[in-house]
C-alpha positions as CSV (number, residue, x, y, z in Angstrom):
1,M,100.3,75.8,119.4
2,A,103.4,77.3,117.1
3,M,104.0,80.2,115.6
4,Q,103.1,79.7,111.7
5,T,106.2,81.2,109.4
6,I,106.2,84.1,106.7
7,T,108.6,84.5,104.5
8,L,108.8,88.2,103.1
9,M,110.9,88.4,100.2
10,T,111.9,91.7,98.5
11,S,115.1,94.3,97.4
12,N,118.0,95.4,98.9
13,T,116.6,99.5,99.0
14,P,116.1,101.9,101.4
15,I,112.2,102.0,100.5
16,A,111.7,97.6,100.5
17,H,114.2,97.8,104.0
18,D,110.9,100.3,105.8
19,L,108.0,97.5,104.0
20,V,110.5,94.6,106.2
21,E,110.5,97.3,109.1
22,K,106.8,98.1,109.3
23,V,105.5,94.2,108.7
24,N,108.1,93.1,111.3
25,K,106.0,95.2,113.7
26,L,102.3,93.5,111.9
27,A,104.4,90.0,112.5
28,E,104.5,91.0,116.5
29,H,100.6,92.5,116.3
30,L,99.1,89.2,114.5
31,N,101.9,86.9,116.0
32,F,103.6,85.1,113.4
33,E,107.4,84.5,112.7
34,L,109.1,86.6,109.7
35,I,112.1,85.7,108.2
36,T,113.0,88.2,105.5
37,R,114.9,88.0,102.0
38,V,116.1,91.3,101.6
39,G,117.8,91.1,97.5
40,F,115.8,87.3,97.6
41,S,117.1,85.3,94.2
42,Q,115.4,83.8,91.5
43,S,116.4,80.2,94.0
44,D,114.7,81.8,96.9
45,F,111.9,82.2,95.2
46,I,111.1,79.2,93.3
47,K,112.2,77.2,96.4
48,A,110.0,79.2,98.3
49,T,107.3,78.4,95.4
50,T,107.6,74.6,95.2
51,L,107.8,73.6,99.1
52,G,104.5,75.4,99.9
53,K,105.8,77.3,102.3
54,L,104.1,80.7,103.2
55,H,105.4,83.3,101.5
56,I,104.8,87.4,100.8
57,V,106.2,89.2,97.5
58,D,107.3,92.6,97.2
59,I,107.4,93.0,93.4
60,S,107.6,97.0,93.0
61,M,109.6,98.1,89.6
62,D,110.9,101.1,92.1
63,C,113.7,99.7,93.1
64,Q,115.1,97.4,90.3
65,D,113.8,97.2,86.6
66,N,114.8,93.5,86.7
67,I,112.6,92.4,89.6
68,F,110.8,90.4,86.6
69,D,113.9,88.3,86.1
70,K,113.5,86.4,88.8
71,I,109.6,86.1,89.4
72,Y,107.3,83.3,87.2
73,P,103.0,83.9,87.8
74,I,102.6,81.6,89.8
75,P,99.3,81.5,91.5
76,S,98.8,79.6,95.1
77,S,96.8,80.3,97.8
78,R,100.4,80.3,99.8
79,S,101.4,83.5,97.9
80,L,101.0,86.9,98.4
81,L,102.3,89.5,96.1
82,V,102.2,93.0,96.5
83,S,103.5,96.1,94.9
84,R,104.0,99.7,95.2
85,T,104.0,100.7,91.2
86,Y,101.4,98.8,89.4
87,T,102.4,95.9,87.3
88,P,102.6,94.2,84.0
89,L,99.7,94.2,82.3
90,N,99.3,90.1,83.0
91,F,101.6,89.8,86.0
92,R,98.3,90.9,87.9
93,P,98.6,89.6,91.8
94,V,95.5,87.1,92.3
95,S,94.8,88.5,96.0
96,G,92.6,91.6,94.9
97,P,91.8,95.0,97.3
98,I,89.4,95.0,100.3
99,W,86.9,96.8,100.7
100,D,87.2,98.3,104.7
101,F,82.8,98.9,105.4
102,K,83.6,100.3,108.1
103,S,85.9,102.8,106.9
104,G,84.4,103.4,103.4
105,T,88.1,103.0,101.8
106,L,89.3,100.3,99.1
107,L,92.1,99.0,100.7
108,R,95.2,98.1,98.0
109,G,98.3,95.2,98.4
110,F,99.0,97.2,94.3
111,P,98.1,99.9,92.2
112,E,96.3,100.2,89.3
113,F,97.7,101.2,85.6
114,G,99.6,104.5,86.1
115,D,99.0,104.5,89.8
116,T,101.4,104.5,92.9
117,I,100.7,103.4,96.4
118,E,102.7,103.3,99.7
119,N,104.2,101.2,102.1
120,D,101.8,101.8,104.6
121,E,98.5,100.8,102.2
122,I,100.7,97.4,101.9
123,V,100.4,97.1,105.6
124,S,97.1,98.3,105.8
125,W,96.2,95.5,103.0
126,L,98.3,93.0,104.8
127,E,96.8,93.5,107.9
128,Q,93.5,92.5,106.6
129,K,94.4,89.5,104.4
130,L,96.8,88.0,106.4
131,P,94.8,86.5,109.6
132,Q,92.8,84.5,106.3
133,F,96.3,83.7,105.2
134,L,97.9,82.3,108.1
135,V,95.6,79.8,108.7
136,Q,96.4,77.2,106.3
137,S,97.7,74.5,107.6
138,K,101.9,74.0,108.1
139,F,101.8,71.2,105.1
140,Q,104.6,71.7,102.1
141,I,103.4,71.0,99.0
142,P,105.0,69.1,96.9
143,F,106.1,71.0,93.3
144,L,104.1,68.0,91.5
145,T,100.7,69.1,93.6
146,Q,101.5,72.3,92.6
147,F,97.9,72.5,90.8
148,I,96.0,71.8,93.4
149,G,97.3,75.0,95.0
150,M,96.5,77.2,92.1
151,K,93.0,75.4,92.0
152,K,92.9,76.6,96.0
153,A,93.6,79.9,95.4
154,Q,91.5,80.3,92.5
155,N,88.7,79.3,94.5
156,E,89.1,81.6,97.0
157,A,89.7,84.0,94.6
158,Y,86.1,83.4,93.6
159,L,84.5,83.4,97.7
160,H,86.8,86.5,98.2
161,T,85.3,88.4,95.4
162,H,81.9,87.1,95.7
163,S,81.7,88.0,99.5
164,E,83.5,91.7,98.6
165,G,80.5,91.8,95.4
166,Q,77.3,89.9,95.7
167,I,76.2,93.4,93.7
168,F,78.0,94.5,91.0
169,L,77.0,97.8,89.7
170,S,77.2,98.7,85.8
171,Y,76.7,103.0,85.3
172,R,78.2,105.5,83.6
173,S,80.8,107.7,85.3
174,S,78.5,110.7,85.5
175,G,76.1,109.5,88.1
176,V,79.4,108.1,90.7
177,R,77.7,110.0,94.0
178,D,74.5,108.4,93.2
179,I,75.8,105.3,92.8
180,A,78.3,105.8,95.9
181,A,75.1,106.5,98.0
182,L,73.2,103.4,96.2
183,A,76.1,100.7,97.8
184,R,76.1,102.2,101.4
185,N,71.9,102.1,101.1
186,I,71.7,98.4,99.7
187,Y,74.8,97.9,102.0
188,N,72.9,99.1,105.8
189,V,69.2,97.7,104.9
190,H,70.3,94.9,102.9
191,G,72.9,93.8,104.5
192,K,74.7,93.0,100.8
193,S,78.3,94.3,99.2
194,C,77.9,96.4,96.2
195,R,81.2,96.9,94.1
196,Y,81.5,99.0,91.7
197,F,84.6,101.3,90.0
198,P,85.1,105.1,90.3
199,P,86.0,106.3,87.5
200,G,89.5,106.4,86.0
201,I,90.4,103.8,88.4
202,L,91.5,101.1,86.2
203,S,92.5,103.3,83.4
204,Y,92.5,105.7,80.9
205,E,94.1,105.8,78.1
206,A,93.8,104.6,74.4
207,M,93.8,101.6,73.8
208,S,93.9,98.7,71.8
209,R,91.2,96.1,71.4
210,M,93.4,93.6,73.5
211,R,93.7,95.9,76.0
212,R,89.8,97.1,75.7
213,W,89.1,93.0,76.4
214,N,92.0,92.7,78.6
215,L,90.0,95.5,81.2
216,L,86.5,94.2,80.4
217,S,88.1,90.3,81.1
218,L,88.7,91.8,84.7
219,L,85.4,93.2,85.2
220,D,84.8,89.8,84.0
221,R,86.3,88.2,86.9
222,Y,83.6,90.4,88.8
223,I,80.8,90.1,87.0
224,G,81.3,86.3,87.2
225,P,80.6,85.5,90.4
226,A,78.8,88.2,91.7
227,E,74.8,87.3,92.7
228,E,73.1,90.1,90.6
229,I,74.4,92.7,88.3
230,W,72.2,95.8,88.0
231,S,71.9,97.8,85.1
232,C,72.2,101.5,86.5
233,L,70.0,103.1,83.6
234,S,71.0,106.5,82.6
235,K,69.7,109.0,79.4
236,D,73.1,108.2,78.1
237,Y,74.1,104.5,79.9
238,F,74.3,102.4,76.5
239,D,76.3,104.8,74.6
240,S,79.4,104.0,76.2
241,W,81.5,100.9,75.1
242,W,82.4,99.9,78.6
243,T,79.0,100.2,80.0
244,Y,77.5,98.1,77.1
245,G,80.6,96.2,77.6
246,E,79.8,95.2,80.7
247,F,75.5,94.8,80.1
248,V,77.0,92.4,77.4
249,T,79.4,90.5,79.8
250,A,76.7,90.1,82.5
251,T,74.1,88.1,79.6
252,H,77.4,85.9,78.2
253,R,77.2,85.0,82.1
254,R,73.8,84.5,83.0
255,F,73.3,81.7,80.1
256,S,77.0,80.5,79.9
257,G,77.9,79.9,83.7
258,F,81.4,80.8,85.6
259,M,83.7,78.3,86.4
260,G,81.4,76.1,87.0
261,K,78.6,77.8,88.8
262,P,75.1,79.6,87.4
263,G,75.3,82.9,86.1
264,P,74.4,86.2,88.2
265,I,71.1,87.5,88.1
266,L,70.4,90.6,86.1
267,R,68.2,93.4,87.6
268,K,68.2,96.9,86.1
269,Y,67.8,100.5,88.4
270,K,65.8,102.8,87.3
271,D,64.5,106.3,88.6
272,G,64.9,104.6,92.8
273,K,63.4,101.4,91.8
274,V,65.0,98.0,91.1
275,S,63.2,94.9,88.5
276,D,64.4,92.1,87.0
277,W,65.3,92.0,83.0
278,D,62.9,90.7,80.8
279,E,65.7,87.4,80.0
280,K,63.4,87.3,76.3
281,L,64.3,90.9,76.2
282,L,67.9,90.5,76.4
283,P,70.7,91.0,73.8
284,N,70.3,87.5,71.3
285,I,73.9,86.1,72.0
286,N,74.5,83.7,69.5
287,E,76.8,79.9,69.4
288,M,80.0,81.5,68.2
289,Q,78.9,85.0,69.5
290,H,79.8,83.3,72.5
291,K,82.7,81.8,71.3
292,R,84.2,85.0,70.7
293,I,83.6,86.4,73.9
294,S,85.2,83.5,75.4
295,R,88.2,83.3,72.4
296,Y,88.9,87.3,73.7
297,F,88.5,86.6,77.5
298,A,90.9,84.0,76.8
299,F,94.0,85.9,75.0
300,C,93.3,89.5,76.7
301,D,92.2,87.9,80.4
302,S,95.5,89.4,82.8
303,Y,95.8,85.7,84.4
304,Q,95.4,83.7,80.8
305,M,97.4,85.7,78.4
306,G,100.5,84.5,76.5
307,P,101.9,86.8,74.7
308,E,105.4,84.6,74.3
309,A,103.0,81.9,72.5
310,F,103.0,84.6,69.2
311,V,107.1,83.2,69.6
312,T,106.8,79.8,70.6
313,H,104.1,78.7,68.3
314,E,105.7,80.1,65.2
315,Q,107.3,76.5,63.5
316,I,103.9,75.0,64.1
317,Q,102.5,78.1,62.0
318,Q,105.3,77.8,59.9
319,L,103.9,73.9,59.2
320,Q,101.0,75.6,57.6
321,L,98.0,73.3,58.7
322,K,95.2,73.2,57.5
323,M,93.0,72.2,60.6
324,A,94.9,75.4,62.9
325,A,94.9,77.5,59.7
326,D,91.4,79.4,61.1
327,Y,93.0,79.7,64.1
328,Y,96.2,81.4,64.0
329,A,94.4,83.5,60.8
330,D,92.0,85.3,63.7
331,E,93.2,88.8,64.8
332,V,94.0,87.7,68.4
333,W,97.2,87.3,66.3
334,S,98.2,90.1,64.9
335,R,100.1,92.8,65.6
336,D,97.0,95.8,65.2
337,F,95.5,93.4,67.8
338,W,97.9,93.9,70.4
339,L,99.5,97.3,69.9
340,N,97.0,99.1,68.0
341,P,94.9,102.1,70.2
342,I,90.9,102.9,68.8
343,I,90.0,106.1,70.0
344,E,86.5,107.0,69.5
345,C,85.6,110.8,68.4
346,K,83.2,111.7,69.9
347,H,81.3,114.0,67.4
348,C,80.4,110.4,64.9
349,R,79.0,108.0,67.8
350,T,76.0,107.2,67.9
351,Y,74.4,108.3,71.1
352,G,71.0,108.2,72.5
353,A,70.4,104.6,70.5
354,G,69.1,101.7,72.9
355,Y,70.6,98.3,74.1
356,D,68.5,96.7,71.1
357,A,69.5,98.6,68.6
358,I,73.6,98.3,69.2
359,S,74.8,95.6,66.5
360,L,76.6,92.4,68.6
361,E,79.2,92.2,65.5
362,S,80.0,95.7,65.7
363,F,80.6,96.0,69.7
364,L,82.3,92.4,69.0
365,W,84.8,93.7,66.0
366,H,85.2,97.1,66.7
367,R,83.5,97.4,62.9
368,G,81.5,94.9,61.0
369,K,83.0,91.2,61.0
370,D,83.6,91.3,57.3
371,D,84.3,94.8,56.7
372,F,87.8,94.9,57.6
373,E,91.2,95.2,56.1
374,P,94.0,95.6,58.4
375,I,96.1,98.8,58.6
376,S,99.0,99.7,56.6
377,A,102.7,100.4,57.2
378,D,102.2,104.2,55.3
379,T,98.7,105.0,57.4
380,E,98.6,106.7,60.5
381,T,94.7,106.4,60.5
382,V,91.9,104.2,59.9
383,E,88.3,105.1,60.6
384,R,86.4,101.9,61.7
385,G,82.6,103.3,61.8
386,D,80.4,104.9,64.2
387,G,83.2,107.2,65.3
388,F,86.1,104.3,66.3
389,I,88.8,105.4,64.9
390,E,92.6,102.9,64.6
391,L,95.5,104.9,65.6
392,N,99.0,102.6,64.1
393,F,101.3,102.2,66.6
394,D,104.3,103.0,64.9
395,S,102.5,107.1,64.5
396,L,101.6,107.3,68.1
397,P,104.4,110.2,68.6
398,N,103.5,112.1,65.5
399,L,100.1,111.5,66.3
400,A,100.2,113.2,69.8
401,I,102.1,116.1,68.0
402,K,99.3,117.2,65.8
403,G,96.5,115.5,67.0
404,V,94.2,112.6,64.8
405,R,91.8,114.4,62.4
406,C,88.8,112.5,62.3
407,H,86.7,112.9,58.5
408,C,84.2,115.4,60.4
409,G,86.5,118.1,61.2
410,N,86.8,116.9,64.5
411,T,90.1,116.8,66.2
412,V,91.3,114.1,68.9
413,K,93.8,115.2,71.3
414,I,96.6,112.7,72.5
415,S,99.6,113.1,74.7
416,P,102.1,110.3,76.0
417,G,101.2,108.6,79.4
418,P,102.8,106.1,81.8
419,M,104.1,103.4,80.1
420,Q,103.2,100.3,80.4
421,Y,104.6,96.6,80.4
422,L,104.1,93.1,79.4
423,Y,105.8,90.1,80.6
424,V,106.7,87.3,78.3
425,F,107.5,83.8,79.8
426,A,110.4,81.8,79.5
427,P,111.0,78.2,81.9
428,P,113.9,78.6,84.1
429,R,117.4,78.3,82.8
430,Y,115.7,78.7,79.2
431,K,119.2,78.8,76.9
432,G,117.7,80.0,73.6
433,D,120.1,82.6,72.5
434,M,117.8,85.6,73.0
435,P,115.3,85.9,75.4
436,V,111.8,85.5,73.8
437,A,110.7,88.6,74.6
438,H,113.4,90.0,72.5
439,Q,112.6,87.9,70.0
440,L,108.9,88.7,70.5
441,A,109.6,92.9,70.3
442,R,111.7,92.5,67.2
443,K,108.8,89.6,66.1
444,W,106.8,93.3,66.5
445,G,109.0,95.7,64.9
446,L,110.4,96.6,68.2
447,T,113.7,98.2,68.7
448,E,116.1,97.9,72.2
449,D,114.6,100.6,73.5
450,Y,111.4,98.6,74.7
451,F,113.0,96.2,76.1
452,V,113.7,95.5,80.0
453,G,115.5,93.1,81.9
454,Q,114.5,89.6,79.8
455,N,111.2,89.5,80.2
456,L,109.4,92.3,80.0
457,I,108.6,94.3,77.1
458,A,107.9,98.4,77.9
459,L,105.2,99.8,75.7
460,P,103.9,103.4,75.8
461,S,100.6,104.6,76.3
462,Y,98.6,108.0,75.1
463,L,96.1,109.8,76.7
464,V,92.8,111.2,75.0
465,D,92.6,114.8,75.8
466,I,89.1,116.9,75.2
467,P,88.7,116.8,72.0
468,S,88.8,120.3,70.1
469,F,85.6,120.4,68.0
470,K,82.9,123.6,68.4
471,G,79.8,122.0,67.1
472,K,76.8,119.7,68.4
473,A,77.8,115.8,69.0
474,K,74.8,113.9,67.5
475,G,71.7,113.4,70.0
476,E,72.9,116.5,71.5
């Protein structure tokens, strides 16, 4: 049988050459032929994608900032994207990390926000991933049947996610050591794999509503394929927007399913014992709330969001069609939804409430649904109730200097963090007067300082520091 061939596309820099050398050794070990495209072009990428060739693309931004001017987010079972640097919010590789149960380590082909990895880790990930990748037929998929490849890639991602996370463990970060031991015990005794995320591994910045739902939609992609969701109940489990969000997402999937398949079973783990949730006691998510969650996921999911729609839909909005009025009036079309961070004053948040005492509407909207007024240009902060404070994106540099003052007297400190990136799609050979990304940036009132190449917008992030407050929080 003839050897399978893989094309590796990467930049023409020393660190990229190091990756080529390491993957060449891997090719000898796994018995495949490696073709390299060092300093590849947009034409190389499009040709490999449309002809259905097996290929690996190094999309690291430590080589050249304009790497995303040459590639497009086309999911395919015949493509693997790897990176030493974290990727734009909406350009996330389909193939996720691989849990090595023997060594107890997580092998990554790309890092999460704010992190970096080395070529050695990429190669270790490829060593685990490529045997399955190489068994594909050599049939070259014509351009018109690319959707078949996309569907196959999505289905393979579903099966892979399920196999590595049959049980999804939802827990408060303070209990991470107990959760790690629980996951090992379940695997050793019952042979079932557990998925859980160590604290801060996905993100740790002050997040806008878009970013909050962006991460929750990522968790949804792990919750949906799981067989079971275990809520590891602690006294403070429902005090966190995130654990309550996982609980609501699991409930949403339990009754709406995931990718046409039945949703996972919901269970609760407490004091060393696990039992099923009584479905009559789960949050009563009505039809409109299910639709609201689905809209957030559609707009904020890393694999679906299309910020370029702010530009491409502009002419449709100008027609002011009655049938589309409510759709375009939704907050997901607002600049504030995408850019304004939401932080929490830990001393005004309600603590100790059971899940049945939490307003689902307040959770979905970060306030009451009908209790909302957009933040004005000359206002730095607006308190949205229950300790949530919205920050004006344009005021962030000033707020980082003086802190965010809550009405209770607490000052929440924020500080500049790593840069985030938003990918704005433009079709190949786009002939507009200005790149779509630049049009969107200007629509949002951003200067040229935010431009990165033709297709990226750079967005500064801010980290929340320990608040300077000496009083007691509610519930203490």
